[in-house]
C-alpha positions, 0 to 999 in steps of 0.5 A: 500500500502506498504512503504519503512519503512516496507522493509528497513534495519534499521541498516545502516553501513556507512563510513566517507568522509575522510576514504580511498578506502581500508576501502571501500574494506574491508567494502564491503567484511566484510558486503557483501553489494554493497552500502555504505552510506558516512556520514560527521563528523556530521553523515549527508549523503553526498554520496553513494559509490558502489562496481562499484565505487570502482572497477572503482577507483582501479587498478588491483593488478594482473597486472605486477609491479602494486602492489605498484601502487594498494597499493598507490591508495587504501591507499591514495584515500579518499572516497570523491573523488570516491563517488557519491555526493547528492544521491537520497533518500527517506523517510520511507513513500515512497511507493514501487511503487514510489521507483521502479520508482526512481530506474528505472528512475534514474538508481540507485541501492539503496535508503538511507532512511532519516527521519528529515535529518537523515539516518535511513535505506537503501533499495536496488533494491534486497529489492524492487524485493523481496517485489514486488515478495511477492506482486505478489505472494499474488495477484495470491493467 
């Protein structure tokens, strides 16, 4: 049975608690991801910020006379204020089936992978769909 270690992205880019919303906007754009693990100054995982969290926290810069409001919000809001705290995590030994159950039951889109309390990877719903598709195709062969 496959485990998350086999499909996780091992080089996880993170942001820190005290970084600003503008940093997350740039991060999402630059890395083409939808989930950002948030770590404290010691590197411990303390939250996850999604592209949806960013959209909810950000006013539209296109609304009339809102550009200054937008700039104030994105440059003045710490990620700590908009992230989801205490994210649901897994280990590298978590099975794909267990991970799929967690995503469905908890309505989440990613699982940060921890080993000995340290962030060592991330698995997204897309990773799990891809692995499931591969397994289903192999079963049909």
